[in-house]
N, C-alpha and C positions, 0 to 999 in steps of 0.2 A: 649278292652285295659283295663292294671288294676295297682293295685299298688301290689308293690313284694315284700313279709316282706321274708326276712333271720330266719329260727327258729336255734337258738344253742340245738344241742344237747349233752351232755357225758358219755359215756357207755349205750347209747341206748333211754336215758331218758332227755326232753323237760330237760332245763333250766329255773328257773323261768325268768331271766330277759329277756325272749323269750316270755313266755306268753302276760310282758309289749308292749311288740316291735309291739307283733299282735295285740293286746291293740288299741297301741295309731295308726296304719297302717290303719285298723275298721277305724275311727273314717276322718284319711287324704279318705279312701277312697269314705267315704261317704262324705264330704265338697266335694271332686271332679264327685258324683257322678258314680263312678265306682265299680268293686268286687275287691278282696282283696286272692291271690293270694300267698298262703306261700309254703318258699321250704326247702325242709329239706334231711337231709341224715344221710342213714342207720337210718330208723328209722321206726320198725314195725306196731303199733299199733299210730295212726293220729288220734285218734278221738275225741282228746280231743280237738284239734285246732278249731276246731266248738263251741265249747265255748266263743273262747273269737274272737268271728265276721271271719273266714277265712274262706272263700266261695269257693276255691279251694284246693288245695296240690299237687308241684310238687317233688312226692319219688323219687330221683338216690340212687340207689343200689348199692354200689359198692365198693369192697371191699379194690380199692387201697386207699381210700379215706375216712377208718376207719379212720384213722388216721388228726386231722386238716393239711391241708396242703395250705397254703395261696394261691399258686399261681393257683393252682388245682381249688377252693372253687372258685378263683376268675374268673374262666373262665367258670365255670358249672354258677356262677352266670348271669354271661353276656349275656349266651345263653340262659338259662332261663329267664331274661327281655326281650330280640328281639326275643325267642316264642312266651310270653303274651304281647310282645306290652307295657311295663311296662314304664312313663315316672319320678315314683317316687321309689322308690327304700330302703328301713326301716333294718339297723339293729342298733343293740347293740352297747354300746363302751365296752364292751368288753376285756383284751387285744385281742385276736384272731381276733376278729370286728377289730379297729382300724390298726391293721396290713393288715386285706382284704381290708378294706375300702379303702384306696389310688391304690392299683391295680386293682378294679371294675374300681374306678374311672378312670384309666387310658382304662383300657379295655370299657368301655360305653362311653368315650368321656364326663366323665358327672362334674358337682359342686358338692362338699361335700362340707354338713356344718356338723361338729364332735358337742358333748357336748349339744345338743336339747335338751329343757326343757318343750317346748308346742308346741300345734299345729300350723299349722303355719297361721299369719298373716294374708296375703295374697296369693290367687294359682293363681294370676295374680297380677302382676309378685309374683315370688315365695320366701314368706319372713318368713323365721323361724326367734325365740327368742336362744336363745347362751349364755351360761355361757363365760367369757369370763379374765383372770388378777385372775386365778387360785382361780373363784367362787367368785370374790368381785365384782364384773361387770355384767352387762350385753351387749350382743349387738345384731342386725337386722342385716339380713342377707338377702339380693337376691339373688337368684338364678339363673343364667340366658340363663344355657345350656338348651338344648331339653332334656336331664334328669338327675335327681335330685337325690343324695346319703342324708340320711339323718341319723346319730349317735345320738340316742337318748341317753339320758342322762342317767343314773339308778336310778328309784324313782322319776325322772321328773314326771311321767304322772300316773302310778298304773297298775290295772290291773281292769278294764270294761267289764266282763260279757254280750255276746248279741248273745244269744241262738240261732243254727243252724245246720245245718249240715255241713261237708264240703263232695266235693266229692277229690277223689281220682285219679289221673293219672300217670303213671311209667312215669321216664322221664332220657334220657339214653344220657346227653349232648356228647360230641367228642370230650375226652383230650389226648395228643398228650404228645409225651415224655418229649417236653417242660414243660410241665404242671407238671413235674416234677423231674425238677434235685435239688428239696432237699429231698431227702428222710429220712421220720421217724424211725428212726429204734427201739423203744420202748419210751413211756411214763412211769415215775415214780412219783407215785404222794403218797403222804399222805392218812390213808385210816382211816372210823370213823368219820375226822374233817371238821367241820365245816367249809367251804374255803373264807377268804375276802373277795372276789368277792360276792360271793351269800348269803350272809352274815344279815340279819335283821338289828346285835344285831355284836359288836363287840368290846372286853375290851382288850386293851393296854397298855401296860408297860412302864415300863423309868427304868433313873439311881435311879430313889430313890426310888426301888426295895432289893437295894448294892447286889446284884446276883444274878448267875441263879437258885439258891437251897430257893431262897426266889417266886419263880414262883407258887408255889402249891397253894397259897390264887385266882391266878390268874386263873389257868386251872382249878378250884374250881367252880369260880365265873364263867366260861363260861361255864361249866358242865349245873350248875344249870340253865340258860338264852342259852343253847341252844346256842351259840353264839361263835363266832370264835375269838380267842388271835391270836392277837398284836402287834407290840412293835414300839422304836422311833429307829431313826438309831442309835444311843449310844452303846444302849442294842447288835444291831445287826452286827457293827463295831466292840463289843470286846466278839466276841462273844456267849454271854449269850442265845439269839435265835436266829433259822434258820434265813436270807435274808429271806427270804420270807415271813417272818410275817414285816418287815420294811413297816410302812407305813408313808408317805410325799413327799416331791414333791419330791424327789429323790427315790421316795417306789412303791407300791402298792397304788392306791387312792381309798377312802372311799366311798363312799355315803349312809350306812346303815341308818337306822332310828334312831338306838341309839350309838354313842357312848363315851368310858368310861372307861376316860384315868386316870391310879394311878399312880403317882409318876416321870409324865410328865410334865416336866418348860414350854413346849409353844413354842419353836424355830418357828421363821415365817415359814421354810423350813417342820417344821411337823403340823403345821395347814394349808396351802400351799394341804396340802394333805388331808387333813381335813373337811375342809370346806365345801363340797357338802352332811356331813350327819346331819340328819336334826334336832335331839337333840345331847346334847355334854354334859355330865356329868365330873367334874373335881375333882379328890382328892389331894389332895397336902398339906405339910405344912408348906412351903412358901406363904401366904397369897399376895404376891408381884410378883407372875408370871405369866407371861404374860398370861400363858393360862384359867385365871378367867375372863377377858375383853375377851373372845372369848367365853366362857361356857356359856348357858340355866344355870345349875344346878353349884354351886359347893361347895366341900365340905371342908375348911380347919382344917386339924388333920393328924396325924401320921398315914398312911397306913396299919402297922404294926397291929395298936388298929381296927382303923375302916375299913377297911376290913374284915377281921374274925366276926365283927359282923354283917355286914351287911351280907356278906355269910349267917348268922344263922338266918334272916329274910326271908331271900330270901327262902330259906328250906323249913320255916312255913310255907310262905305264895304260894311257888307252892302246898305245900302239902293237906293244904285248900283246894284248887283248885279244885286240883285231880282230 
């Protein structure tokens, strides 16, 4: 019996969130007095997983699984969990895992707790702490099924190194045509850009920037900080920025360590999507903007004056500490 962790990857590399999943799953395994098994898809070098406490890696190599397919991945993970006798399965809260987890829950007849932010309060009964009401509150959920599935919120646990070496075992799940009712023809994505999902820092702009022609200073700040760019819903609705950058309740959720909002008033729908960000900085010329009530730091001023000066200071600091 072992705890099972699904280790996400993209283009042959592990996602940072997967190391957090491994760290959390290792801590759960230690509490339960068992080992940690990780499942990876089409990854050659898995040695790094031992650094985060993984005892064994089940390595699935299958060209048909080169692109994420929720049904096929859910079936493969079900077979891996049954093979290992796993009673706890840990996944991230990425967009893919949110799609995958309910299917896996059905396959394993397992209870699924999403948005988990801490180690189990108890393993008998299995009780986890979760965010609720768009990160405005917490609840404690008991999972009574034999198998439990945990969806770990990003940046909730952090990376915990646990020196060790993971054994590797080739694993070939028995997949049928029914697992591939959805066929992925191709995946198009932006290159050389930090994604909102993986970013430690997100720089976001709103209608206060007055038009798409003024986005250069947002992109400049993002380049200096190694951050992702984002925007409010009205901005994407007007076509100033792509919908892929829209963050908020109806857009992408943000759980970065730092969120910088420029020219965003802070409507409740926007705040609902960024509440999980650790530190929020707001730059707005309206001192009554709702965002200031949610911000950790606020600058009341004209973005067209504040942001260029801030970018210069950030450049100077970066050059000094290069």
